[in-house]
C-alpha positions as CSV (number, residue, x, y, z in Angstrom):
1,M,82.9,55.8,-19.7
2,E,82.1,57.6,-16.5
3,C,84.0,60.8,-16.0
4,K,85.1,61.6,-12.2
5,P,86.3,64.9,-11.3
6,I,90.0,65.4,-10.6
7,K,91.0,67.2,-7.5
8,L,94.4,68.9,-7.7
9,K,96.1,70.9,-5.2
10,I,98.0,73.7,-7.0
11,N,100.9,75.4,-5.2
12,N,102.8,77.6,-7.6
13,E,103.0,78.6,-11.3
14,C,104.8,75.4,-12.6
15,D,101.8,73.2,-11.1
16,N,99.3,75.6,-12.6
17,Y,101.2,75.3,-16.0
18,Y,101.3,71.3,-15.7
19,V,97.6,71.3,-15.0
20,E,96.8,73.4,-17.9
21,S,99.0,71.1,-20.2
22,I,97.2,68.1,-19.0
23,Q,93.9,69.8,-19.8
24,Q,95.1,70.6,-23.2
25,E,96.1,67.1,-23.9
26,I,92.7,65.5,-22.8
27,I,90.9,68.0,-25.0
28,K,93.3,67.3,-27.9
29,K,92.6,63.5,-27.6
30,Q,89.0,64.0,-27.4
31,L,88.9,65.9,-30.5
32,E,91.0,63.4,-32.4
33,N,88.7,60.8,-31.2
34,Y,85.6,62.9,-32.6
35,D,87.4,63.3,-35.8
36,K,87.9,59.6,-36.2
37,I,84.3,58.8,-35.4
38,L,83.2,61.4,-38.1
39,F,85.6,59.9,-40.9
40,D,84.7,56.4,-40.1
41,F,81.0,57.3,-40.4
42,F,81.0,59.5,-43.5
43,E,83.7,57.9,-45.4
44,P,81.3,55.1,-47.0
45,I,78.9,58.1,-48.0
46,L,81.7,59.9,-49.8
47,R,82.7,56.8,-51.5
48,E,79.3,56.1,-52.9
49,L,79.4,59.6,-54.7
50,G,82.6,58.3,-56.7
51,I,85.4,59.7,-54.9
52,K,88.3,57.7,-55.3
53,G,91.6,57.9,-53.6
54,E,92.6,60.1,-50.7
55,L,89.7,62.4,-49.5
56,T,91.0,66.0,-50.0
57,H,89.5,69.4,-49.6
58,G,89.7,70.1,-53.2
59,K,87.7,67.0,-54.1
60,L,84.9,67.7,-51.8
61,K,84.8,71.3,-52.9
62,W,84.8,70.3,-56.5
63,R,81.7,68.2,-55.7
64,G,79.9,70.8,-53.7
65,I,80.0,68.8,-50.5
66,K,79.7,70.6,-47.2
67,M,79.3,69.4,-43.6
68,H,76.6,71.1,-41.6
69,I,76.8,71.2,-37.7
70,Q,73.7,71.7,-35.8
71,Q,74.6,72.4,-32.2
72,R,72.1,71.0,-29.6
73,Y,71.9,71.2,-25.7
74,N,73.2,67.8,-25.3
75,G,75.8,67.4,-28.2
76,N,76.0,68.1,-32.0
77,R,74.3,66.9,-35.1
78,Y,76.7,66.2,-38.2
79,Q,75.0,66.1,-41.9
80,L,76.7,66.2,-45.3
81,Y,75.1,68.4,-47.9
82,Q,75.8,68.2,-51.7
83,R,74.7,71.5,-53.3
84,G,72.1,72.2,-50.7
85,V,70.8,68.6,-50.5
86,A,71.2,66.5,-47.6
87,I,73.1,63.2,-48.5
88,G,73.3,60.0,-46.3
89,K,72.4,59.8,-42.7
90,S,73.0,62.2,-39.9
91,L,75.4,61.7,-36.9
92,D,74.6,62.6,-33.4
93,I,77.3,63.1,-30.9
94,E,76.3,63.6,-27.3
95,I,78.6,65.5,-25.0
């Protein structure tokens, strides 16, 4: 998907508020999309560990599972760790 710049002519405060709300909506949708990608990628790995039912913060904390995010110049690398040991594959998301 190719992103094209949007040129808007802002005349007053109402227009400025409208543009800011559009920007916030776009960012919110993109973050929701990233959350879905992360969940779909890591859910099978967590299910292999024997987590049944809903994946909750308490279940992950009790098993010592943490997500490490390595920021890179063109995106992020996500990796799950269980008590300091990497589990499963890492996921690279380019921005």
